[in-house]
BADRENDO-575133 format. One record per atom (N, C-alpha, C): x, z, y. Coordinates in steps of 0.05 Angstrom, whole numbers, padded with zeros to 5 digits, always signed. Layout:
XZY...
This chain:
+02854+02187+03008+02875+02203+02994+02896+02184+02983+02921+02189+02989+02943+02173+02979+02955+02187+02955+02957+02173+02933+02970+02183+02909+02993+02166+02901+03015+02178+02893+03039+02164+02884+03040+02165+02854+03041+02142+02841+03044+02142+02813+03072+02148+02804+03073+02158+02779+03100+02164+02768+03116+02139+02766+03140+02138+02776+03156+02113+02776+03167+02108+02748+03172+02082+02742+03186+02074+02718+03211+02059+02727+03233+02065+02715+03259+02055+02723+03266+02030+02707+03273+02008+02720+03281+01983+02707+03306+01973+02719+03327+01971+02704+03353+01960+02713+03362+01973+02739+03361+01999+02739+03372+02014+02761+03354+02015+02786+03329+02006+02783+03310+02006+02805+03285+02022+02798+03273+02035+02817+03249+02050+02813+03226+02036+02827+03204+02030+02813+03181+02017+02824+03158+02037+02829+03149+02038+02854+03127+02056+02862+03103+02040+02871+03080+02051+02867+03055+02040+02878+03037+02062+02888+03021+02057+02908+03003+02077+02919+02974+02068+02915+02956+02087+02915+02928+02081+02912+02911+02098+02930+02888+02086+02940+02869+02101+02957+02844+02106+02940+02836+02131+02937+02813+02139+02922+02791+02147+02941+02768+02133+02940+02745+02139+02958+02727+02160+02946+02709+02170+02962+02691+02191+02954+02673+02183+02931+02666+02157+02931+02648+02147+02910+02663+02142+02883+02689+02149+02883+02704+02146+02858+02719+02119+02856+02714+02101+02874+02728+02075+02873+02757+02079+02883+02774+02060+02875+02803+02062+02882+02814+02035+02890+02830+02036+02909+02844+02012+02919+02874+02016+02917+02888+02000+02901+02916+02004+02896+02933+01984+02912+02955+01994+02922+02973+01977+02938+02992+01961+02920+03006+01943+02932+03026+01928+02917+03050+01947+02911+03064+01942+02888+03086+01960+02881+03109+01957+02901+03122+01980+02905+03145+01981+02923+03170+01987+02906+03190+01971+02910+03215+01975+02895+03235+01991+02911+03246+02011+02898+03265+02029+02911+03291+02027+02895+03313+02022+02908+03339+02020+02895+03349+02049+02889+03358+02052+02865+03368+02078+02857+03398+02078+02851+03410+02054+02850+03439+02053+02844+03455+02057+02870+03477+02072+02867+03494+02078+02889+03518+02059+02891+03523+02043+02871+03545+02024+02871+03536+01997+02861+03549+01975+02870+03541+01949+02862+03550+01943+02833+03538+01923+02822+03546+01914+02795+03574+01903+02796+03589+01906+02774+03617+01895+02774+03616+01865+02770+03638+01851+02776+03640+01823+02771+03638+01818+02740+03632+01794+02734+03629+01786+02705+03645+01760+02700+03648+01754+02674+03660+01729+02665+03688+01724+02678+03704+01745+02678+03731+01743+02688+03748+01727+02669+03760+01706+02678+03778+01690+02662+03805+01687+02677+03826+01684+02661+03853+01681+02673+03867+01657+02660+03881+01642+02677+03897+01618+02667+03926+01623+02676+03943+01631+02657+03971+01636+02665+03988+01610+02666+04007+01610+02683+04028+01589+02684+04055+01603+02684+04076+01588+02691+04103+01600+02689+04106+01625+02707+04096+01623+02732+04101+01645+02751+04075+01653+02766+04052+01647+02755+04027+01654+02769+04004+01657+02749+03983+01670+02758+03958+01673+02742+03935+01666+02760+03919+01646+02751+03895+01638+02766+03871+01652+02755+03856+01667+02772+03833+01682+02764+03807+01670+02774+03786+01672+02757+03760+01663+02765+03739+01683+02754+03718+01689+02769+03698+01707+02760+03671+01701+02774+03650+01714+02764+03623+01711+02776+03614+01738+02786+03596+01737+02806+03585+01763+02816+03561+01758+02833+03541+01775+02829+03517+01775+02846+03503+01802+02842+03490+01811+02863+03475+01837+02861+03453+01837+02883+03429+01832+02874+03407+01830+02893+03400+01857+02905+03408+01879+02892+03402+01905+02903+03418+01911+02928+03440+01897+02932+03456+01901+02956+03457+01875+02972+03433+01866+02979+03431+01840+02993+03442+01841+03021+03444+01864+03033+03455+01867+03060+03485+01873+03060+03497+01871+03037+03525+01877+03034+03542+01852+03033+03563+01851+03049+03582+01829+03047+03604+01837+03027+03603+01824+03004+03620+01832+02983+03649+01823+02987+03667+01842+02982+03696+01836+02981+03705+01842+02952+03727+01830+02944+03737+01834+02917+03766+01842+02919+03772+01864+02905+03799+01874+02904+03811+01867+02877+03834+01853+02878+03849+01845+02854+03873+01863+02852+03876+01875+02829+03900+01892+02823+03914+01880+02799+03941+01883+02798+03956+01874+02775+03982+01890+02773+03991+01892+02748+04016+01906+02742+04027+01896+02715+04052+01899+02711+04063+01892+02685+04053+01912+02664+04047+01902+02640+04035+01919+02620+04054+01943+02614+04042+01967+02615+04057+01991+02609+04072+02002+02633+04071+01989+02656+04085+01998+02680+04065+02006+02702+04054+02030+02700+04034+02039+02719+04045+02046+02746+04071+02047+02749+04083+02055+02775+04085+02032+02795+04079+02007+02786+04083+01984+02804+04056+01969+02806+04035+01983+02812+04009+01971+02816+04008+01957+02843+04000+01932+02843+03997+01917+02867+03968+01908+02871+03961+01902+02896+03933+01894+02900+03931+01876+02924+03908+01862+02925+03901+01845+02948+03871+01842+02948+03860+01831+02970+03831+01827+02972+03824+01799+02979+03800+01791+02973+03790+01764+02979+03759+01765+02980+03748+01746+02994+03719+01743+02995+03709+01722+02975+03728+01707+02963+03721+01686+02943+03719+01698+02915+03708+01682+02897+03706+01691+02869+03728+01677+02852+03751+01673+02865+03774+01662+02851+03799+01670+02867+03821+01672+02853+03846+01679+02866+03870+01673+02848+03893+01665+02860+03917+01660+02844+03938+01679+02852+03948+01695+02833+03970+01713+02837+03996+01698+02832+04014+01698+02852+04039+01683+02850+04063+01702+02850+04086+01690+02845+04111+01705+02846+04115+01724+02822+04103+01717+02799+04106+01734+02775+04130+01727+02759+04136+01743+02739+04160+01739+02722+04152+01724+02697+04165+01701+02691+04158+01686+02666+04163+01703+02641+04146+01698+02621+04149+01711+02596+04141+01741+02596+04125+01749+02616+04118+01777+02620+04088+01781+02617+04079+01803+02605+04051+01809+02602+04041+01825+02627+04017+01818+02636+04005+01832+02660+03977+01841+02653+03970+01864+02666+03942+01874+02665+03930+01869+02693+03908+01855+02694+03895+01847+02719+03867+01858+02720+03860+01869+02744+03833+01879+02747+03819+01868+02772+03793+01865+02771+03777+01856+02794+03753+01874+02798+03749+01883+02822+03726+01900+02829+03714+01891+02855+03688+01897+02858+03673+01889+02882+03668+01914+02900+03667+01910+02926+03659+01931+02944+03647+01919+02969+03633+01936+02984+03619+01927+03009+03639+01927+03032+03640+01906+03046+03657+01905+03070+03648+01925+03091+03621+01929+03093+03610+01947+03112+03617+01977+03105+03621+01982+03080+03627+02010+03071+03645+02008+03047+03671+02008+03050+03690+02005+03028+03687+02026+03006+03673+02048+03012+03669+02069+02992+03649+02061+02971+03633+02041+02977+03613+02031+02958+03627+02010+02941+03635+02019+02917+03651+02002+02899+03639+02000+02872+03644+01977+02859+03635+01973+02832+03657+01983+02812+03651+01982+02787+03671+01986+02767+03690+01962+02767+03714+01966+02756+03734+01945+02755+03735+01934+02727+03734+01907+02725+03737+01894+02699+03766+01885+02696+03776+01888+02671+03804+01883+02666+03808+01859+02647+03831+01847+02650+03840+01825+02631+03870+01827+02628+03880+01822+02604+03908+01822+02599+03917+01794+02593+03940+01786+02603+03949+01759+02599+03980+01759+02599+03991+01740+02584+04020+01737+02582+04029+01710+02593+04048+01710+02611+04058+01685+02622+04077+01672+02602+04077+01645+02600+04096+01632+02582+04124+01635+02592+04144+01627+02574+04172+01628+02582+04177+01609+02604+04202+01610+02615+04209+01593+02637+04215+01565+02628+04194+01549+02624+04197+01522+02615+04210+01504+02636+04209+01514+02662+04221+01498+02683+04251+01496+02679+04263+01520+02672+04292+01520+02667+04299+01503+02643+04283+01506+02621+04288+01490+02597+04287+01461+02603+04267+01453+02617+04264+01424+02624+04287+01415+02641+04296+01432+02659+04319+01424+02676+04344+01420+02660+04348+01437+02639+04372+01435+02622+04370+01408+02607+04347+01402+02596+04344+01377+02581+04348+01353+02599+04336+01353+02623+04340+01331+02641+04369+01328+02650+04383+01351+02654+04411+01349+02662+04428+01337+02640+04422+01345+02615+04437+01334+02592+04433+01304+02590+04409+01295+02593+04403+01266+02591+04417+01251+02614+04417+01263+02638+04429+01250+02661+04460+01248+02657+04472+01269+02646+04501+01268+02642+04508+01246+02621+04492+01245+02600+04497+01224+02579+04495+01196+02591+04474+01191+02607+04471+01165+02620+04494+01159+02639+04504+01180+02653+04526+01176+02671+04551+01168+02656+04557+01181+02633+04580+01174+02617+04579+01146+02606+04555+01138+02597+04551+01111+02587+04556+01091+02609+04544+01096+02632+04548+01078+02655+04577+01076+02663+04592+01098+02662+04620+01098+02669+04636+01082+02649+04630+01084+02624+04644+01069+02603+04640+01039+02606+04615+01032+02612+04608+01004+02616+04623+00993+02641+04625+01010+02662+04639+01001+02687+04668+00997+02681+04681+01015+02666+04709+01012+02660+04714+00987+02644+04698+00982+02624+04701+00958+02607+04697+00933+02623+04677+00933+02640+04672+00909+02656+04695+00904+02676+04705+00926+02688+04728+00923+02707+04753+00912+02693+04758+00922+02669+04782+00912+02655+04779+00883+02647+04755+00875+02639+04750+00847+02632+04754+00829+02656+04742+00837+02679+04745+00821+02703+04774+00819+02712+04789+00841+02709+04817+00841+02717+04833+00821+02700+04829+00821+02674+04843+00802+02656+04835+00774+02662+04810+00770+02668+04800+00743+02673+04811+00733+02700+04812+00750+02720+04822+00741+02746+04852+00735+02746+04867+00750+02730+04896+00747+02728+04904+00730+02704+04884+00719+02690+04889+00701+02668+04907+00713+02647+04901+00739+02640+04917+00753+02620+04903+00748+02593+04918+00737+02573+04905+00731+02547+04900+00758+02533+04880+00757+02515+04874+00782+02500+04898+00791+02483+04901+00817+02480+04923+00827+02464+04920+00821+02435+04943+00813+02423+04943+00806+02394+04957+00828+02379+04950+00830+02353+04963+00850+02336+04992+00842+02331+05008+00862+02322+05036+00857+02316+05040+00836+02295+05023+00836+02275+05025+00816+02253+05019+00788+02263+04999+00787+02281+04991+00760+02290+05012+00749+02309+05028+00766+02323+05049+00756+02340+05073+00746+02324+05079+00758+02302+05102+00750+02285+05093+00747+02256+05078+00726+02250+05067+00723+02223+05089+00718+02202+05113+00708+02211+05134+00702+02191+05150+00727+02184+05148+00749+02198+05165+00772+02193+05158+00785+02167+05131+00787+02161+05122+00801+02137+05133+00786+02112+05131+00759+02112+05141+00744+02088+05171+00746+02086+05186+00746+02108+05215+00748+02108+05223+00776+02098+05210+00796+02106+05216+00823+02097+05212+00825+02067+05190+00814+02056+05185+00816+02028+05206+00802+02011+05215+00778+02021+05235+00763+02006+05262+00778+02006+05269+00790+02029+05295+00803+02031+05295+00829+02015+05272+00843+02013+05271+00868+01998+05274+00862+01968+05264+00838+01959+05268+00831+01931+05297+00826+01924+05312+00814+01943+05341+00809+01938+05358+00833+01942+05351+00850+01962+05367+00873+01969+05349+00898+01972+05349+00916+01951+05331+00939+01952+05338+00958+01975+05363+00957+01985+05370+00975+02007+05363+00963+02034+05350+00941+02034+05344+00927+02060+05323+00943+02075+05327+00946+02101+05308+00960+02118+05291+00938+02133+05265+00938+02129+05249+00917+02142+05251+00918+02172+05248+00894+02184+05248+00891+02213+05220+00896+02223+05217+00915+02242+05190+00920+02253+05186+00901+02277
């Protein structure tokens, strides 16, 4: 006589065992048999996101022994926070993916779900993560670098002009320019003496 014991469910699985009862009252029990009762695989876990200026790198973990004959695929969905009309998606067989071409300084909602390649209707729940991309530091860095480059260019040009002028005077043996007072040191004293004698005197420049 074959008797089926009442199953007990553990983590979505039902364990059954059978027994043979002989006429003398002795019984021989079989090894337990595990029956899967879940219709969908477990969702991915430990989803992390690393945002950059224009991309989000995703990483997650996933395993499900109940679906050992299933080749798992992962569907990644993303959209700007609060904008449900622009949901985008892609698939991969890896447990990591980088979403590119995003808008800097924008918040995104990202989801990852698992499904069987053999039957896409067998899907897990989707786990979500929200992340915000930093501002466009590339443009800021470019502005800073451009400002420094322009400053260095102006300094180099000033040095070039000064060096060229010095070489020109040296090659043509042109003496350095002197001030007006140094060219005519006697004029100032003459003007002072003449003004003392004649208040209407107009100094010679």
